[in-house]
Structure formats: structure tokens, C-alpha cells
ROZA-918173 format. One line per field, with one value per residue: x, y, z negated of N, C-alpha, C in turn. Coordinates in steps of 0.2 Angstrom, whole numbers. Layout:
% residues N
neast X;...
nnorth Y;...
nup Z;...
caeast X;...
canorth Y;...
caup Z;...
ceast X;...
cnorth Y;...
cup Z;...
END
This chain:
% residues 258
neast 5;8;8;5;-7;-14;-7;-11;-26;-25;-18;-27;-39;-31;-29;-43;-45;-36;-39;-51;-58;-60;-62;-78;-80;-88;-98;-118;-128;-122;-116;-111;-102;-85;-64;-60;-71;-74;-76;-85;-80;-87;-94;-86;-81;-92;-95;-83;-87;-87;-76;-68;-68;-77;-68;-55;-54;-57;-47;-36;-38;-34;-17;-16;-19;-9;-2;0;-5;-23;-33;-41;-57;-65;-82;-98;-105;-99;-84;-75;-61;-52;-42;-23;-20;-31;-41;-53;-64;-74;-87;-92;-91;-101;-113;-114;-116;-128;-136;-133;-138;-151;-154;-152;-160;-167;-184;-183;-174;-179;-194;-188;-182;-196;-202;-194;-195;-209;-211;-204;-209;-223;-217;-212;-224;-229;-221;-225;-223;-226;-229;-226;-220;-219;-206;-200;-193;-197;-201;-210;-212;-201;-187;-175;-167;-154;-149;-159;-164;-172;-180;-186;-195;-202;-201;-211;-208;-214;-209;-200;-191;-188;-177;-179;-169;-171;-161;-159;-148;-134;-122;-111;-121;-121;-107;-108;-121;-125;-122;-125;-136;-137;-134;-145;-157;-150;-153;-167;-168;-172;-168;-156;-159;-154;-159;-153;-144;-133;-116;-102;-88;-83;-95;-106;-98;-98;-112;-115;-108;-118;-128;-137;-144;-140;-149;-145;-149;-142;-146;-147;-166;-179;-197;-208;-211;-202;-189;-187;-177;-167;-164;-155;-144;-140;-134;-122;-116;-118;-121;-127;-144;-160;-177;-191;-205;-209;-200;-184;-185;-172;-167;-178;-179;-166;-173;-182;-175;-175
nnorth -6;7;22;36;38;26;17;23;19;6;5;9;-1;-13;-10;-12;-25;-28;-20;-15;-4;1;14;8;-1;9;20;19;6;-8;-22;-41;-40;-39;-38;-49;-55;-65;-57;-53;-47;-39;-32;-27;-15;-9;-5;5;14;26;32;32;25;12;3;6;-1;-14;-14;-13;-22;-33;-30;-35;-47;-52;-47;-60;-53;-55;-68;-75;-86;-94;-97;-102;-94;-80;-72;-72;-64;-63;-63;-69;-75;-78;-92;-107;-101;-107;-112;-96;-92;-101;-96;-83;-85;-91;-80;-72;-80;-77;-63;-64;-67;-69;-66;-55;-46;-41;-36;-24;-17;-14;-11;5;11;13;21;31;37;40;54;60;65;72;83;86;83;75;60;53;41;26;12;15;18;30;45;59;58;50;37;26;15;10;3;-11;-6;2;18;18;29;42;58;74;92;109;112;106;91;75;59;46;35;23;16;2;-7;-13;-13;-1;10;0;4;3;3;15;26;22;25;40;42;39;48;60;59;57;68;74;79;69;60;52;43;37;23;24;33;33;47;49;47;56;69;65;63;79;83;80;87;84;78;68;61;52;40;33;23;4;1;-7;-19;-14;-28;-36;-31;-43;-47;-37;-33;-44;-45;-32;-35;-44;-42;-26;-21;-8;-5;-2;-2;6;17;28;46;48;67;73;66;69;84;87;81;93;103;105
nup 1;-7;-5;-16;-22;-22;-27;-41;-39;-40;-51;-62;-58;-62;-76;-80;-80;-90;-101;-116;-119;-105;-94;-85;-95;-102;-98;-101;-106;-118;-112;-107;-98;-100;-102;-99;-92;-76;-60;-45;-27;-22;-30;-39;-32;-31;-47;-48;-41;-43;-41;-33;-15;-8;0;-3;-18;-17;-8;-16;-28;-17;-17;-30;-31;-25;-31;-40;-53;-53;-49;-38;-37;-22;-17;-10;-10;-17;-17;-32;-43;-54;-70;-70;-81;-86;-95;-91;-83;-76;-78;-85;-70;-62;-68;-64;-51;-49;-53;-45;-33;-34;-34;-25;-15;1;-1;-13;-8;2;-3;-13;-2;2;-6;-11;0;2;-10;-8;4;-3;-9;2;5;-6;-4;4;19;33;41;54;60;58;56;71;87;98;102;105;119;122;122;114;119;119;110;99;90;76;68;48;47;56;51;51;45;43;56;60;61;58;57;49;36;24;12;3;-6;-13;-8;4;18;35;43;58;61;53;62;73;72;70;86;91;83;86;103;100;97;83;66;57;43;28;17;5;-10;-12;-6;3;4;19;26;21;30;41;42;38;49;62;58;49;35;20;6;-11;-23;-33;-41;-38;-32;-42;-42;-53;-65;-63;-72;-80;-72;-71;-81;-83;-74;-79;-89;-86;-76;-76;-63;-55;-57;-59;-65;-57;-59;-55;-46;-50;-57;-56;-40;-32;-31;-23;-13;-11;-11;5
caeast 0;17;6;5;-14;-15;-3;-16;-31;-20;-14;-34;-42;-28;-32;-51;-43;-33;-42;-57;-62;-55;-70;-80;-86;-94;-105;-124;-129;-118;-117;-107;-93;-77;-58;-58;-74;-72;-80;-86;-78;-90;-97;-82;-81;-97;-90;-75;-89;-88;-70;-64;-74;-77;-66;-50;-53;-58;-37;-28;-39;-29;-14;-16;-19;-2;7;-2;-10;-28;-32;-48;-61;-70;-88;-101;-111;-96;-76;-74;-56;-53;-35;-22;-21;-39;-41;-60;-69;-78;-94;-94;-94;-108;-117;-113;-118;-134;-137;-132;-143;-158;-156;-149;-165;-173;-188;-182;-172;-187;-198;-186;-181;-202;-203;-189;-197;-216;-207;-201;-217;-224;-211;-213;-229;-231;-217;-229;-217;-231;-226;-230;-220;-212;-202;-202;-190;-197;-203;-211;-210;-195;-187;-172;-168;-148;-148;-164;-163;-178;-181;-188;-199;-200;-206;-213;-212;-211;-206;-194;-192;-184;-180;-176;-167;-171;-155;-159;-145;-129;-116;-114;-125;-115;-105;-110;-127;-124;-119;-134;-146;-134;-137;-154;-160;-149;-156;-177;-170;-175;-166;-155;-158;-152;-159;-146;-143;-123;-114;-95;-88;-86;-103;-109;-93;-102;-120;-114;-105;-123;-133;-142;-144;-140;-153;-143;-152;-138;-146;-154;-173;-182;-203;-214;-214;-195;-189;-181;-171;-164;-158;-150;-141;-135;-133;-120;-113;-115;-123;-132;-149;-165;-187;-194;-211;-209;-193;-181;-184;-166;-168;-184;-173;-163;-180;-188;-171;-177
canorth 1;11;31;36;38;21;16;27;15;0;4;7;-9;-18;-8;-13;-31;-29;-13;-18;2;4;19;5;-3;15;21;15;1;-14;-28;-45;-39;-38;-36;-57;-60;-65;-53;-57;-44;-35;-30;-21;-10;-5;-4;9;20;33;36;28;21;3;-1;8;-4;-21;-14;-14;-31;-37;-31;-38;-52;-54;-52;-64;-52;-58;-77;-80;-92;-92;-99;-101;-88;-75;-74;-71;-65;-62;-61;-76;-81;-82;-98;-109;-97;-110;-108;-89;-90;-103;-91;-77;-84;-93;-75;-67;-83;-74;-58;-60;-70;-65;-60;-52;-41;-38;-34;-20;-15;-11;-5;7;13;15;26;40;37;45;59;62;70;75;89;91;82;74;54;52;35;18;9;16;22;32;52;65;53;48;30;23;9;8;-4;-14;-1;6;25;18;37;48;64;84;101;115;115;101;83;71;53;44;32;23;11;1;-9;-10;-11;7;6;-3;10;2;5;23;29;20;30;45;41;38;55;67;56;58;77;73;77;66;61;46;42;29;20;29;33;36;56;51;49;62;72;61;67;85;84;79;95;80;75;63;59;48;40;31;12;1;1;-14;-14;-15;-35;-38;-32;-48;-49;-33;-34;-50;-42;-26;-37;-49;-40;-23;-17;-2;-10;0;-2;14;18;36;44;53;73;74;63;73;89;86;83;99;110;104
caup 0;-1;-7;-26;-22;-20;-34;-47;-40;-42;-60;-62;-59;-69;-87;-82;-80;-97;-109;-116;-118;-99;-94;-83;-98;-105;-97;-102;-111;-120;-106;-108;-98;-102;-97;-96;-87;-68;-56;-38;-26;-21;-39;-41;-28;-34;-52;-48;-33;-45;-40;-25;-10;-9;5;-6;-21;-11;-6;-22;-27;-13;-21;-37;-31;-21;-37;-44;-59;-50;-46;-34;-32;-19;-16;-8;-15;-16;-18;-39;-46;-63;-73;-68;-90;-93;-93;-92;-78;-72;-81;-82;-62;-61;-74;-60;-43;-49;-55;-36;-28;-37;-35;-14;-11;5;-6;-18;-4;6;-8;-14;2;5;-14;-10;7;-1;-15;-3;6;-9;-11;10;7;-11;-2;14;26;39;40;62;63;55;60;77;89;102;98;110;126;120;117;110;122;120;104;95;82;74;61;46;47;59;48;51;40;47;66;60;63;55;58;40;33;17;12;-6;-7;-17;0;8;23;36;49;65;59;52;69;80;69;70;92;92;84;93;110;102;96;79;62;52;34;27;8;5;-15;-12;2;3;6;25;27;19;33;46;43;42;58;63;55;46;26;15;-1;-17;-29;-37;-45;-35;-35;-43;-45;-61;-65;-60;-78;-84;-66;-69;-88;-82;-66;-81;-94;-86;-71;-76;-56;-58;-54;-63;-61;-56;-58;-50;-43;-53;-53;-49;-34;-31;-32;-16;-7;-14;-6;12
ceast 4;12;4;-3;-17;-12;-10;-22;-29;-19;-22;-37;-37;-27;-39;-51;-40;-34;-48;-62;-59;-65;-74;-83;-91;-97;-112;-122;-125;-121;-111;-102;-88;-73;-56;-65;-71;-80;-81;-84;-80;-93;-92;-80;-87;-96;-86;-78;-89;-81;-67;-68;-72;-71;-57;-48;-53;-45;-30;-32;-34;-23;-13;-14;-13;3;5;-4;-16;-24;-38;-52;-65;-74;-91;-106;-108;-90;-74;-67;-58;-45;-32;-21;-26;-41;-50;-64;-76;-86;-97;-93;-100;-113;-120;-116;-125;-138;-137;-139;-148;-159;-156;-156;-169;-181;-189;-179;-176;-191;-196;-184;-188;-202;-200;-192;-207;-214;-206;-207;-221;-222;-214;-220;-232;-224;-219;-226;-224;-227;-231;-226;-217;-211;-201;-194;-190;-201;-204;-211;-202;-193;-179;-173;-161;-149;-158;-168;-168;-177;-186;-196;-194;-205;-206;-212;-210;-208;-200;-193;-187;-186;-175;-176;-166;-164;-155;-154;-136;-122;-118;-119;-118;-114;-108;-116;-129;-122;-122;-138;-145;-139;-142;-157;-156;-151;-165;-175;-173;-167;-159;-154;-160;-156;-153;-146;-134;-123;-105;-94;-87;-94;-105;-105;-97;-108;-119;-113;-113;-127;-137;-142;-144;-144;-150;-149;-148;-139;-150;-163;-176;-191;-204;-212;-206;-190;-183;-173;-167;-160;-156;-144;-136;-130;-124;-115;-113;-116;-127;-139;-155;-172;-187;-201;-212;-201;-190;-180;-175;-164;-172;-181;-169;-169;-183;-183;-172;-181
cnorth 6;20;28;37;31;16;16;23;10;-1;4;2;-15;-13;-10;-20;-33;-25;-19;-12;8;7;13;3;0;19;15;11;-3;-16;-33;-47;-35;-40;-44;-60;-62;-58;-54;-47;-37;-31;-25;-18;-6;-1;3;14;27;38;35;25;15;0;1;3;-9;-20;-15;-20;-37;-36;-34;-45;-57;-52;-55;-60;-55;-64;-76;-84;-92;-98;-99;-97;-81;-77;-71;-71;-61;-63;-68;-80;-81;-88;-102;-105;-99;-113;-99;-88;-94;-98;-86;-81;-87;-88;-70;-71;-80;-70;-58;-64;-65;-62;-55;-44;-37;-33;-27;-14;-11;-6;2;12;17;20;31;41;42;51;60;69;72;82;92;90;78;65;52;46;31;14;9;19;26;40;59;61;50;42;30;16;6;1;-6;-11;5;10;19;21;41;53;73;87;104;117;109;93;79;65;49;35;29;15;8;-6;-8;-8;-1;3;7;4;11;8;14;27;27;24;37;48;42;45;61;65;58;66;79;76;73;66;52;45;35;30;25;27;37;44;55;49;55;67;71;65;74;87;87;84;89;80;70;62;53;48;35;23;9;0;-6;-11;-18;-22;-38;-36;-35;-49;-42;-32;-37;-48;-35;-29;-41;-46;-31;-17;-10;-1;-4;-3;4;16;23;39;49;60;75;71;69;81;90;85;89;103;108;109
cup -1;-9;-16;-27;-25;-24;-40;-44;-44;-52;-64;-65;-64;-75;-85;-84;-89;-102;-106;-117;-112;-98;-92;-90;-103;-105;-96;-107;-112;-115;-108;-106;-99;-98;-95;-94;-80;-65;-48;-35;-26;-26;-39;-38;-29;-42;-52;-41;-35;-43;-36;-20;-9;-6;0;-13;-22;-11;-11;-27;-25;-18;-26;-38;-29;-25;-41;-51;-61;-49;-43;-35;-28;-17;-11;-7;-15;-18;-29;-40;-51;-67;-74;-77;-88;-91;-95;-90;-76;-74;-81;-74;-58;-61;-65;-55;-45;-49;-48;-33;-30;-33;-27;-10;-6;4;-9;-15;0;1;-11;-9;4;-2;-12;-4;6;-8;-11;0;5;-9;-5;6;-1;-8;2;19;26;40;48;66;57;59;69;79;95;98;104;118;126;118;118;114;124;117;102;91;81;69;56;45;53;56;51;45;43;53;63;57;63;55;51;41;27;18;4;-10;-9;-11;0;13;29;44;55;66;61;59;74;80;71;77;91;90;88;101;107;96;89;73;57;46;32;20;8;-4;-12;-6;1;6;15;27;27;26;42;49;45;49;64;63;51;38;24;5;-7;-20;-36;-39;-39;-38;-39;-45;-49;-60;-64;-67;-82;-80;-69;-78;-87;-81;-72;-85;-94;-80;-71;-66;-58;-56;-60;-59;-63;-54;-53;-50;-49;-52;-49;-42;-30;-29;-22;-11;-6;-9;2;13
END
């Protein structure tokens, strides 16, 4: 890796696996995650996202694996890393595998995706946006045919039209999809508006160049009734998940400014 900045990230991730008082363990309510726990690689990226882009954290993990400080166990569900001198990790890995299988079930992923879209569609109406299309690739006689992608919504307010994407996922919005849908909006002559759990600075910069907007809501949203799953996801993995009945005021304010 080489650079001073990279060394800072490597040292921070190393400290996470050594120090039970590391900053990652300090925010939010207590959980069973400790420095001796196994972590799947995408999980570590999310845990550190307040300070580093996902790919930079992953690069640091690769460095620590090459050094021998971390060890990796690959499974059919996820790849887990843990400090190399930690013994008896199989049971803890299996617990996490079962949990990942539960929250990655297509029924769950479709449900939380649809729920987030429903919540934000209500919010658009509250702030006097008109929804003119859902799951669409055409607007005012222009139709996008370069790919088979659709926009979640097209909405209008004060004479401005927006193409909306809602992504209620732990990973970033895929870069390819991000760029294609900006091109879609440009072709349809509408303003891109992405509503995302989280986004890296590079995507904010790309969106600014496109004349669009990103609204972030930081926590993955689950519908009422999923409290036991959300509690377990936080308790065992410290993932940023919560059950929402309403959209928090801080998220509303981002949309209200438009």
C-alpha cells in the first residue's frame, strides 16, 4: 500500500482487532462484538464507513492478511477474518453465517427494499412532489433503451422533474448502476435524485457534476415486525439497522431543502 494515509487505515483496523476500547465499539448500544470476534469482510467495510471508503478498508484488511496478523475463513455465505492468534472461531462463524442467511433471504431483501420505497413515496407526497411514474424508463415520449434499467420513481415539483432511486442496502450503490442511471436521467432530461443508505464521497462528487442530489439515511430500514431480527443483527454484528415507522426529521430535512 505504501502511503501514509493507507498506513493510518491499516493501523486503525489493526487496533480494532486488538483494543476492546476501539472507537467502533463505542457508538450505539452495547453488543457482543469484541476484538476477538470474527467479522465478515463486508461487515468491516460498513463498520468503518464513517471514516474510510469501503474499498480502502478492504485494502487494509488485505494488508493485515498478508502480514499474518489476520486469518481468513472462506465459507459459502461470506468470508470471515479474525486475529490470527484467536482460537476456536468455528462456532462464532457458524452463528454469524446463520444470521447472514436470514437477513439475506430474498423475501427479506425484497421486503425491506419495497418498504423503503413506500416510506419515501409517502414523504415525497408530504413535501408536495407529484409521483408521475414508478419503475419506469420513459418520460414525456423519451424512452431509455440503451439498457434494461428502470428508475424507481419519476417525480415533479415546481416545474422540475426528478428521476429517483431508493437503495436500502448495506453496500454502496453499485458504481455501474449509479453511472447508468445518471445517464438515463440525462437522456430523459430529468434531475437525478438518489435516496441511499450511504454513499462515498466519490459518488457525491459525481452527482454534483450531474446536477443532481443524494439523500442519505445511514441505517438500513426494516419494517415493524422485524424487531427480533434487527436486534440480533446489531447485537451480533453491530450493523447499522433499525425499524422505522416514520422517517426521522433529519432525513426529512434533506428533502425539504429541495
